[in-house]
DRENTORKOL-3810 file (N, C-alpha, C; in nm, 4 decimals):
REM DRENTORKOL-3810
@n.u->-10.3759; n.v->-3.2802; n.w->-6.2839; ca.u->-10.2544; ca.v->-3.3598; ca.w->-6.2817; c.u->-10.2522; c.v->-3.4504; c.w->-6.4046
@n.u->-10.1350; n.v->-3.4691; n.w->-6.4620; ca.u->-10.1180; ca.v->-3.5549; ca.w->-6.5785; c.u->-10.1355; c.v->-3.7012; c.w->-6.5416
@n.u->-10.1684; n.v->-3.7824; n.w->-6.6434; ca.u->-10.1840; ca.v->-3.9258; ca.w->-6.6228; c.u->-10.1293; c.v->-3.9983; c.w->-6.7451
@n.u->-10.0590; n.v->-4.1092; n.w->-6.7196; ca.u->-10.0099; ca.v->-4.1926; ca.w->-6.8284; c.u->-10.0510; c.v->-4.3372; c.w->-6.8044
@n.u->-10.0430; n.v->-4.4155; n.w->-6.9096; ca.u->-10.0668; ca.v->-4.5594; ca.w->-6.9005; c.u->-9.9386; c.v->-4.6311; c.w->-6.9381
@n.u->-9.8989; n.v->-4.7274; n.w->-6.8571; ca.u->-9.7833; ca.v->-4.8127; ca.w->-6.8845; c.u->-9.8373; c.v->-4.9540; c.w->-6.9001
@n.u->-9.7990; n.v->-5.0196; n.w->-7.0087; ca.u->-9.8438; ca.v->-5.1563; ca.w->-7.0325; c.u->-9.7307; c.v->-5.2516; c.w->-6.9999
@n.u->-9.7544; n.v->-5.3367; n.w->-6.9010; ca.u->-9.6578; ca.v->-5.4381; ca.w->-6.8619; c.u->-9.5784; c.v->-5.3997; c.w->-6.7389
@n.u->-9.5744; n.v->-5.4902; n.w->-6.6417; ca.u->-9.5020; ca.v->-5.4679; ca.w->-6.5170; c.u->-9.3749; c.v->-5.5522; c.w->-6.5127
@n.u->-9.3049; n.v->-5.5566; n.w->-6.6256; ca.u->-9.1726; ca.v->-5.6170; ca.w->-6.6285; c.u->-9.0729; c.v->-5.5152; c.w->-6.5755
@n.u->-8.9450; n.v->-5.5382; n.w->-6.5999; ca.u->-8.8423; ca.v->-5.4463; ca.w->-6.5509; c.u->-8.8623; c.v->-5.3047; c.w->-6.6063
@n.u->-8.8786; n.v->-5.2923; n.w->-6.7375; ca.u->-8.8929; ca.v->-5.1598; ca.w->-6.7995; c.u->-9.0231; c.v->-5.0924; c.w->-6.7586
@n.u->-9.1316; n.v->-5.1681; n.w->-6.7568; ca.u->-9.2601; ca.v->-5.1107; ca.w->-6.7180; c.u->-9.2609; c.v->-5.0617; c.w->-6.5748
@n.u->-9.2004; n.v->-5.1380; n.w->-6.4860; ca.u->-9.1922; ca.v->-5.0951; ca.w->-6.3453; c.u->-9.1057; c.v->-4.9709; c.w->-6.3312
@n.u->-8.9936; n.v->-4.9661; n.w->-6.4027; ca.u->-8.9077; ca.v->-4.8471; ca.w->-6.3979; c.u->-8.9827; c.v->-4.7248; c.w->-6.4501
@n.u->-9.0546; n.v->-4.7406; n.w->-6.5619; ca.u->-9.1279; ca.v->-4.6275; ca.w->-6.6203; c.u->-9.2373; c.v->-4.5790; c.w->-6.5257
@n.u->-9.3146; n.v->-4.6721; n.w->-6.4708; ca.u->-9.4222; ca.v->-4.6352; ca.w->-6.3782; c.u->-9.3658; c.v->-4.5684; c.w->-6.2536
@n.u->-9.2579; n.v->-4.6230; n.w->-6.1997; ca.u->-9.1942; ca.v->-4.5702; ca.w->-6.0786; c.u->-9.1428; c.v->-4.4279; c.w->-6.1006
@n.u->-9.0717; n.v->-4.4075; n.w->-6.2123; ca.u->-9.0155; ca.v->-4.2750; ca.w->-6.2410; c.u->-9.1264; c.v->-4.1717; c.w->-6.2601
@n.u->-9.2280; n.v->-4.2056; n.w->-6.3360; ca.u->-9.3386; ca.v->-4.1123; ca.w->-6.3594; c.u->-9.4117; c.v->-4.0814; c.w->-6.2291
@n.u->-9.4417; n.v->-4.1843; n.w->-6.1517; ca.u->-9.5143; ca.v->-4.1652; ca.w->-6.0257; c.u->-9.4342; c.v->-4.0799; c.w->-5.9283
@n.u->-9.3030; n.v->-4.1006; n.w->-5.9236; ca.u->-9.2183; ca.v->-4.0207; ca.w->-5.8349; c.u->-9.2056; c.v->-3.8761; c.w->-5.8822
@n.u->-9.2412; n.v->-3.8508; n.w->-6.0082; ca.u->-9.2437; ca.v->-3.7144; ca.w->-6.0610; c.u->-9.3815; c.v->-3.6508; c.w->-6.0405
@n.u->-9.4720; n.v->-3.7240; n.w->-5.9733; ca.u->-9.6042; ca.v->-3.6714; ca.w->-5.9432; c.u->-9.7085; c.v->-3.6989; c.w->-6.0486
@n.u->-9.6760; n.v->-3.7840; n.w->-6.1445; ca.u->-9.7709; ca.v->-3.8188; ca.w->-6.2503; c.u->-9.8481; c.v->-3.9431; c.w->-6.2082
@n.u->-9.9798; n.v->-3.9410; n.w->-6.2248; ca.u->-10.0607; ca.v->-4.0592; ca.w->-6.1969; c.u->-10.0397; c.v->-4.1612; c.w->-6.3079
@n.u->-10.0281; n.v->-4.2866; n.w->-6.2695; ca.u->-9.9969; ca.v->-4.3940; ca.w->-6.3637; c.u->-10.0993; c.v->-4.5054; c.w->-6.3512
@n.u->-10.1556; n.v->-4.5466; n.w->-6.4653; ca.u->-10.2292; ca.v->-4.6720; ca.w->-6.4739; c.u->-10.1302; c.v->-4.7738; c.w->-6.5272
@n.u->-10.0969; n.v->-4.8744; n.w->-6.4471; ca.u->-10.0039; ca.v->-4.9800; ca.w->-6.4869; c.u->-10.0858; c.v->-5.1042; c.w->-6.5172
@n.u->-10.0886; n.v->-5.1425; n.w->-6.6442; ca.u->-10.1676; ca.v->-5.2583; ca.w->-6.6869; c.u->-10.0761; c.v->-5.3799; c.w->-6.6931
@n.u->-10.1139; n.v->-5.4837; n.w->-6.6195; ca.u->-10.0334; ca.v->-5.6066; ca.w->-6.6127; c.u->-10.1237; c.v->-5.7277; c.w->-6.6281
@n.u->-10.0853; n.v->-5.8198; n.w->-6.7159; ca.u->-10.1678; ca.v->-5.9375; ca.w->-6.7444; c.u->-10.1629; c.v->-6.0457; c.w->-6.6364
@n.u->-10.0534; n.v->-6.0502; n.w->-6.5592; ca.u->-10.0474; ca.v->-6.1492; ca.w->-6.4520; c.u->-10.1349; c.v->-6.1029; c.w->-6.3370
@n.u->-10.2048; n.v->-6.1824; n.w->-6.2671; ca.u->-10.2060; ca.v->-6.3285; ca.w->-6.2697; c.u->-10.3053; c.v->-6.3890; c.w->-6.3693
@n.u->-10.3776; n.v->-6.3072; n.w->-6.4438; ca.u->-10.4783; ca.v->-6.3581; ca.w->-6.5380; c.u->-10.4148; c.v->-6.4466; c.w->-6.6447
@n.u->-10.3031; n.v->-6.4014; n.w->-6.6998; ca.u->-10.2355; ca.v->-6.4753; ca.w->-6.8058; c.u->-10.0857; c.v->-6.4690; c.w->-6.7812
@n.u->-10.0191; n.v->-6.5824; n.w->-6.7971; ca.u->-9.8736; ca.v->-6.5912; ca.w->-6.7816; c.u->-9.8150; c.v->-6.6621; c.w->-6.9029
@n.u->-9.6882; n.v->-6.6321; n.w->-6.9298; ca.u->-9.6170; ca.v->-6.7079; ca.w->-7.0325; c.u->-9.5652; c.v->-6.8364; c.w->-6.9677
@n.u->-9.5105; n.v->-6.9232; n.w->-7.0489; ca.u->-9.4540; ca.v->-7.0484; ca.w->-6.9962; c.u->-9.3355; c.v->-7.0211; c.w->-6.9034
@n.u->-9.2694; n.v->-6.9071; n.w->-6.9199; ca.u->-9.1526; ca.v->-6.8747; ca.w->-6.8384; c.u->-9.1893; c.v->-6.8194; c.w->-6.7011
@n.u->-9.3080; n.v->-6.7645; n.w->-6.6865; ca.u->-9.3466; ca.v->-6.7034; ca.w->-6.5593; c.u->-9.3798; c.v->-6.8080; c.w->-6.4537
@n.u->-9.3293; n.v->-6.7847; n.w->-6.3329; ca.u->-9.3539; ca.v->-6.8754; ca.w->-6.2210; c.u->-9.4400; c.v->-6.8116; c.w->-6.1129
@n.u->-9.4312; n.v->-6.6784; n.w->-6.0998; ca.u->-9.5025; ca.v->-6.6120; ca.w->-5.9909; c.u->-9.5951; c.v->-6.5035; c.w->-6.0460
@n.u->-9.6736; n.v->-6.4462; n.w->-5.9576; ca.u->-9.7624; ca.v->-6.3363; ca.w->-5.9937; c.u->-9.6947; c.v->-6.2008; c.w->-5.9750
@n.u->-9.5710; n.v->-6.2000; n.w->-5.9267; ca.u->-9.5006; ca.v->-6.0759; ca.w->-5.8977; c.u->-9.4575; c.v->-6.0019; c.w->-6.0238
@n.u->-9.4345; n.v->-5.8714; n.w->-6.0068; ca.u->-9.3848; ca.v->-5.7858; ca.w->-6.1137; c.u->-9.2340; c.v->-5.8046; c.w->-6.1269
@n.u->-9.1800; n.v->-5.7604; n.w->-6.2412; ca.u->-9.0350; ca.v->-5.7608; ca.w->-6.2656; c.u->-8.9729; c.v->-5.8970; c.w->-6.2363
@n.u->-9.0408; n.v->-6.0004; n.w->-6.2783; ca.u->-8.9931; ca.v->-6.1368; ca.w->-6.2530; c.u->-8.8729; c.v->-6.1675; c.w->-6.3425
@n.u->-8.7636; n.v->-6.2088; n.w->-6.2811; ca.u->-8.6449; ca.v->-6.2491; ca.w->-6.3556; c.u->-8.6620; c.v->-6.3953; c.w->-6.3946
@n.u->-8.6713; n.v->-6.4228; n.w->-6.5242; ca.u->-8.6995; ca.v->-6.5597; ca.w->-6.5676; c.u->-8.5784; c.v->-6.6316; c.w->-6.6263
@n.u->-8.4717; n.v->-6.5604; n.w->-6.6592; ca.u->-8.3561; ca.v->-6.6265; ca.w->-6.7206; c.u->-8.2376; c.v->-6.6380; c.w->-6.6263
@n.u->-8.2035; n.v->-6.5313; n.w->-6.5603; ca.u->-8.0860; ca.v->-6.5290; ca.w->-6.4745; c.u->-8.1133; c.v->-6.4392; c.w->-6.3555
@n.u->-8.0484; n.v->-6.4685; n.w->-6.2453; ca.u->-8.0623; ca.v->-6.3814; ca.w->-6.1287; c.u->-7.9451; c.v->-6.2839; c.w->-6.1190
@n.u->-7.8581; n.v->-6.2814; n.w->-6.2214; ca.u->-7.7413; ca.v->-6.1940; ca.w->-6.2198; c.u->-7.7679; c.v->-6.0686; c.w->-6.3018
@n.u->-7.7349; n.v->-5.9543; n.w->-6.2435; ca.u->-7.7447; ca.v->-5.8263; ca.w->-6.3141; c.u->-7.6056; c.v->-5.7794; c.w->-6.3561
@n.u->-7.5163; n.v->-5.8729; n.w->-6.3689; ca.u->-7.3791; ca.v->-5.8547; ca.w->-6.4162; c.u->-7.2915; c.v->-5.7769; c.w->-6.3187
@n.u->-7.1798; n.v->-5.7280; n.w->-6.3673; ca.u->-7.0740; ca.v->-5.6709; ca.w->-6.2836; c.u->-7.1184; c.v->-5.5497; c.w->-6.2031
@n.u->-7.0592; n.v->-5.5357; n.w->-6.0833; ca.u->-7.0834; ca.v->-5.4182; ca.w->-5.9999; c.u->-6.9742; c.v->-5.3129; c.w->-6.0178
@n.u->-6.8605; n.v->-5.3498; n.w->-6.0789; ca.u->-6.7504; ca.v->-5.2546; ca.w->-6.0981; c.u->-6.7975; c.v->-5.1361; c.w->-6.1824
@n.u->-6.7782; n.v->-5.0146; n.w->-6.1319; ca.u->-6.8239; ca.v->-4.8978; ca.w->-6.2073; c.u->-6.7381; c.v->-4.8695; c.w->-6.3304
@n.u->-6.6245; n.v->-4.9380; n.w->-6.3429; ca.u->-6.5444; ca.v->-4.9215; ca.w->-6.4645; c.u->-6.5851; c.v->-5.0220; c.w->-6.5724
@n.u->-6.6970; n.v->-5.0907; n.w->-6.5518; ca.u->-6.7553; ca.v->-5.1771; ca.w->-6.6552; c.u->-6.8863; c.v->-5.1133; c.w->-6.6996
@n.u->-6.9295; n.v->-5.1455; n.w->-6.8200; ca.u->-7.0540; ca.v->-5.0881; ca.w->-6.8717; c.u->-7.1724; c.v->-5.1235; c.w->-6.7818
@n.u->-7.1814; n.v->-5.2497; n.w->-6.7411; ca.u->-7.2931; ca.v->-5.2934; ca.w->-6.6566; c.u->-7.2901; c.v->-5.2251; c.w->-6.5202
@n.u->-7.1722; n.v->-5.2124; n.w->-6.4627; ca.u->-7.1591; ca.v->-5.1470; ca.w->-6.3331; c.u->-7.1898; c.v->-4.9987; c.w->-6.3407
@n.u->-7.1433; n.v->-4.9333; n.w->-6.4472; ca.u->-7.1704; ca.v->-4.7907; ca.w->-6.4644; c.u->-7.3200; c.v->-4.7663; c.w->-6.4829
@n.u->-7.3843; n.v->-4.8522; n.w->-6.5616; ca.u->-7.5284; ca.v->-4.8376; ca.w->-6.5826; c.u->-7.6043; c.v->-4.8479; c.w->-6.4499
@n.u->-7.5702; n.v->-4.9459; n.w->-6.3681; ca.u->-7.6380; ca.v->-4.9607; ca.w->-6.2379; c.u->-7.6125; c.v->-4.8402; c.w->-6.1476
@n.u->-7.4902; n.v->-4.7872; n.w->-6.1497; ca.u->-7.4591; ca.v->-4.6693; ca.w->-6.0686; c.u->-7.5418; c.v->-4.5491; c.w->-6.1145
@n.u->-7.5539; n.v->-4.5332; n.w->-6.2449; ca.u->-7.6349; ca.v->-4.4232; ca.w->-6.2980; c.u->-7.7821; c.v->-4.4425; c.w->-6.2635
@n.u->-7.8305; n.v->-4.5644; n.w->-6.2767; ca.u->-7.9709; ca.v->-4.5932; ca.w->-6.2435; c.u->-7.9983; c.v->-4.5658; c.w->-6.0956
@n.u->-7.9039; n.v->-4.6012; n.w->-6.0102; ca.u->-7.9203; ca.v->-4.5775; ca.w->-5.8662; c.u->-7.9330; c.v->-4.4279; c.w->-5.8377
@n.u->-7.8573; n.v->-4.3469; n.w->-5.9092; ca.u->-7.8642; ca.v->-4.2008; ca.w->-5.8906; c.u->-8.0009; c.v->-4.1458; c.w->-5.9290
@n.u->-8.0710; n.v->-4.2156; n.w->-6.0187; ca.u->-8.2041; ca.v->-4.1735; ca.w->-6.0619; c.u->-8.3154; c.v->-4.2482; c.w->-5.9886
@n.u->-8.2818; n.v->-4.3085; n.w->-5.8740; ca.u->-8.3797; ca.v->-4.3763; ca.w->-5.7884; c.u->-8.4459; c.v->-4.4963; c.w->-5.8569
@n.u->-8.3692; n.v->-4.5736; n.w->-5.9293; ca.u->-8.4204; ca.v->-4.6931; ca.w->-5.9975; c.u->-8.4792; c.v->-4.7915; c.w->-5.8976
@n.u->-8.6023; n.v->-4.8320; n.w->-5.9202; ca.u->-8.6671; ca.v->-4.9312; ca.w->-5.8341; c.u->-8.5980; c.v->-5.0672; c.w->-5.8483
@n.u->-8.5510; n.v->-5.0997; n.w->-5.9685; ca.u->-8.4865; ca.v->-5.2297; ca.w->-5.9897; c.u->-8.3499; c.v->-5.2365; c.w->-5.9219
@n.u->-8.2720; n.v->-5.1301; n.w->-5.9295; ca.u->-8.1415; ca.v->-5.1292; ca.w->-5.8628; c.u->-8.1612; c.v->-5.1286; c.w->-5.7115
@n.u->-8.2573; n.v->-5.0512; n.w->-5.6639; ca.u->-8.2895; ca.v->-5.0494; ca.w->-5.5203; c.u->-8.3247; c.v->-5.1907; c.w->-5.4727
@n.u->-8.4097; n.v->-5.2585; n.w->-5.5467; ca.u->-8.4510; ca.v->-5.3949; ca.w->-5.5118; c.u->-8.3334; c.v->-5.4913; c.w->-5.5170
@n.u->-8.2457; n.v->-5.4728; n.w->-5.6164; ca.u->-8.1303; ca.v->-5.5616; ca.w->-5.6309; c.u->-8.0375; c.v->-5.5514; c.w->-5.5104
@n.u->-8.0072; n.v->-5.4294; n.w->-5.4672; ca.u->-7.9181; ca.v->-5.4136; ca.w->-5.3522; c.u->-7.9820; c.v->-5.4627; c.w->-5.2231
@n.u->-8.1122; n.v->-5.4498; n.w->-5.2106; ca.u->-8.1807; ca.v->-5.4971; ca.w->-5.0887; c.u->-8.1926; c.v->-5.6493; c.w->-5.0849
@n.u->-8.1836; n.v->-5.7147; n.w->-5.2018; ca.u->-8.2046; ca.v->-5.8597; ca.w->-5.2098; c.u->-8.0861; c.v->-5.9315; c.w->-5.2722
@n.u->-7.9678; n.v->-5.8749; n.w->-5.2527; ca.u->-7.8437; ca.v->-5.9266; ca.w->-5.3092; c.u->-7.8039; c.v->-6.0596; c.w->-5.2458
@n.u->-7.7493; n.v->-6.1482; n.w->-5.3278; ca.u->-7.6908; ca.v->-6.2735; ca.w->-5.2808; c.u->-7.5459; c.v->-6.2789; c.w->-5.3288
@n.u->-7.4654; n.v->-6.3589; n.w->-5.2635; ca.u->-7.3232; ca.v->-6.3690; ca.w->-5.2979; c.u->-7.3050; c.v->-6.4168; c.w->-5.4415
@n.u->-7.2204; n.v->-6.3432; n.w->-5.5163; ca.u->-7.1931; ca.v->-6.3811; ca.w->-5.6550; c.u->-7.0608; c.v->-6.3212; c.w->-5.7024
@n.u->-6.9634; n.v->-6.3169; n.w->-5.6142; ca.u->-6.8344; ca.v->-6.2595; ca.w->-5.6524; c.u->-6.8495; c.v->-6.1118; c.w->-5.6848
@n.u->-6.8027; n.v->-6.0708; n.w->-5.8023; ca.u->-6.8099; ca.v->-5.9311; ca.w->-5.8436; c.u->-6.9385; c.v->-5.8938; c.w->-5.9146
@n.u->-7.0296; n.v->-5.9884; n.w->-5.9245; ca.u->-7.1565; ca.v->-5.9610; ca.w->-5.9926; c.u->-7.2632; c.v->-5.9214; c.w->-5.8908
@n.u->-7.3641; n.v->-5.8537; n.w->-5.9389; ca.u->-7.4806; ca.v->-5.8228; ca.w->-5.8568; c.u->-7.5877; c.v->-5.9264; c.w->-5.8898
@n.u->-7.6017; n.v->-6.0243; n.w->-5.8022; ca.u->-7.7023; ca.v->-6.1289; ca.w->-5.8189; c.u->-7.8038; c.v->-6.1147; c.w->-5.7063
@n.u->-7.9248; n.v->-6.1591; n.w->-5.7325; ca.u->-8.0338; ca.v->-6.1384; ca.w->-5.6370; c.u->-8.1110; c.v->-6.2670; c.w->-5.6115
@n.u->-8.1797; n.v->-6.2691; n.w->-5.4985; ca.u->-8.2804; ca.v->-6.3718; ca.w->-5.4737; c.u->-8.4001; c.v->-6.3314; c.w->-5.5596
@n.u->-8.4315; n.v->-6.4103; n.w->-5.6601; ca.u->-8.5359; ca.v->-6.3748; ca.w->-5.7581; c.u->-8.6707; c.v->-6.3438; c.w->-5.6955
@n.u->-8.7153; n.v->-6.4302; n.w->-5.6051; ca.u->-8.8476; ca.v->-6.4116; ca.w->-5.5443; c.u->-8.8534; c.v->-6.2858; c.w->-5.4593
@n.u->-8.7502; n.v->-6.2631; n.w->-5.3794; ca.u->-8.7476; ca.v->-6.1439; ca.w->-5.2945; c.u->-8.7355; c.v->-6.0163; c.w->-5.3776
@n.u->-8.6557; n.v->-6.0231; n.w->-5.4846; ca.u->-8.6377; ca.v->-5.9094; ca.w->-5.5754; c.u->-8.7716; c.v->-5.8675; c.w->-5.6353
@n.u->-8.8417; n.v->-5.9610; n.w->-5.6976; ca.u->-8.9690; ca.v->-5.9264; ca.w->-5.7617; c.u->-9.0769; c.v->-5.8940; c.w->-5.6582
@n.u->-9.0734; n.v->-5.9599; n.w->-5.5435; ca.u->-9.1688; ca.v->-5.9291; ca.w->-5.4372; c.u->-9.1510; c.v->-5.7882; c.w->-5.3846
@n.u->-9.0255; n.v->-5.7448; n.w->-5.3701; ca.u->-8.9953; ca.v->-5.6096; ca.w->-5.3235; c.u->-9.0515; c.v->-5.5061; c.w->-5.4209
@n.u->-9.0245; n.v->-5.5273; n.w->-5.5507; ca.u->-9.0718; ca.v->-5.4337; ca.w->-5.6528; c.u->-9.2241; c.v->-5.4318; c.w->-5.6571
@n.u->-9.2855; n.v->-5.5483; n.w->-5.6520; ca.u->-9.4322; ca.v->-5.5566; ca.w->-5.6553; c.u->-9.4933; c.v->-5.4777; c.w->-5.5406
@n.u->-9.4414; n.v->-5.4957; n.w->-5.4213; ca.u->-9.4937; ca.v->-5.4255; ca.w->-5.3038; c.u->-9.4787; c.v->-5.2742; c.w->-5.3191
@n.u->-9.3611; n.v->-5.2282; n.w->-5.3625; ca.u->-9.3363; ca.v->-5.0849; ca.w->-5.3778; c.u->-9.4292; c.v->-5.0235; c.w->-5.4835
@n.u->-9.4450; n.v->-5.0934; n.w->-5.5949; ca.u->-9.5316; ca.v->-5.0429; ca.w->-5.7024; c.u->-9.6769; c.v->-5.0390; c.w->-5.6560
@n.u->-9.7245; n.v->-5.1476; n.w->-5.5976; ca.u->-9.8648; ca.v->-5.1541; ca.w->-5.5547; c.u->-9.8972; c.v->-5.0539; c.w->-5.4446
@n.u->-9.7990; n.v->-5.0170; n.w->-5.3638; ca.u->-9.8228; ca.v->-4.9245; ca.w->-5.2533; c.u->-9.7937; c.v->-4.7785; c.w->-5.2881
@n.u->-9.7495; n.v->-4.7525; n.w->-5.4107; ca.u->-9.7210; ca.v->-4.6130; ca.w->-5.4476; c.u->-9.8530; c.v->-4.5385; c.w->-5.4678
@n.u->-9.8701; n.v->-4.4230; n.w->-5.4037; ca.u->-9.9978; ca.v->-4.3516; ca.w->-5.4127; c.u->-10.0331; c.v->-4.3011; c.w->-5.5524
@n.u->-9.9362; n.v->-4.2910; n.w->-5.6430; ca.u->-9.9645; ca.v->-4.2424; ca.w->-5.7782; c.u->-9.9759; c.v->-4.3551; c.w->-5.8817
@n.u->-9.9685; n.v->-4.4813; n.w->-5.8365; ca.u->-9.9760; ca.v->-4.5935; ca.w->-5.9307; c.u->-10.1023; c.v->-4.6746; c.w->-5.9043
@n.u->-10.1807; n.v->-4.6906; n.w->-6.0093; ca.u->-10.3015; ca.v->-4.7724; ca.w->-6.0065; c.u->-10.2745; c.v->-4.8963; c.w->-6.0921
@n.u->-10.2705; n.v->-5.0133; n.w->-6.0296; ca.u->-10.2445; ca.v->-5.1378; ca.w->-6.1023; c.u->-10.3767; c.v->-5.1934; c.w->-6.1539
@n.u->-10.3774; n.v->-5.2242; n.w->-6.2825; ca.u->-10.4953; ca.v->-5.2828; ca.w->-6.3461; c.u->-10.4543; c.v->-5.4201; c.w->-6.3978
@n.u->-10.5138; n.v->-5.5248; n.w->-6.3435; ca.u->-10.4805; ca.v->-5.6607; ca.w->-6.3858; c.u->-10.5735; c.v->-5.7007; c.w->-6.4995
@n.u->-10.5196; n.v->-5.6957; n.w->-6.6199; ca.u->-10.5926; ca.v->-5.7394; ca.w->-6.7389; c.u->-10.4946; c.v->-5.7626; c.w->-6.8517
@n.u->-10.5326; n.v->-5.8469; n.w->-6.9440; ca.u->-10.4509; ca.v->-5.8671; ca.w->-7.0627; c.u->-10.4808; c.v->-5.7522; c.w->-7.1588
@n.u->-10.3769; n.v->-5.6861; n.w->-7.2064; ca.u->-10.3927; ca.v->-5.5729; ca.w->-7.2979; c.u->-10.3399; c.v->-5.6179; c.w->-7.4345
@n.u->-10.4286; n.v->-5.6309; n.w->-7.5311; ca.u->-10.3876; ca.v->-5.6844; ca.w->-7.6620; c.u->-10.3637; c.v->-5.5754; c.w->-7.7660
@n.u->-10.3964; n.v->-5.4508; n.w->-7.7326; ca.u->-10.3684; ca.v->-5.3405; ca.w->-7.8246; c.u->-10.3351; c.v->-5.2146; c.w->-7.7470
@n.u->-10.2707; n.v->-5.1221; n.w->-7.8154; ca.u->-10.2343; ca.v->-4.9959; ca.w->-7.7521; c.u->-10.3601; c.v->-4.9108; c.w->-7.7398
@n.u->-10.3907; n.v->-4.8650; n.w->-7.6172; ca.u->-10.5105; ca.v->-4.7822; ca.w->-7.5997; c.u->-10.4933; c.v->-4.6472; c.w->-7.6707
@n.u->-10.6036; n.v->-4.5911; n.w->-7.7161; ca.u->-10.5960; ca.v->-4.4610; ca.w->-7.7860; c.u->-10.5898; c.v->-4.3471; c.w->-7.6871
END
């Protein structure tokens, strides 16, 4: 079976690890938290939203809405988490930040094809 390494459990890293693992590929996901955090990080969870809890418009006739609809069709872990942890925000898709990142963290850590390695990675492995 193939194996890949993903560095970082932010939004993109979680999506990459999730997609690969769901395709049957074993994934080593290297994440520096909780060992090291930036000034913006508040929790040890993956995919932590540090600037805004809004993922913009839900209307599929908008670029942001169309992107989320397409991501949902491809089993996006972030879109799945957003809909499960949605809070009222008019026409926008906004989430409870802690529940959103907690949901993603739990799903990633419990995926049988994802091995989480908590360490700071300062260079690209060969």
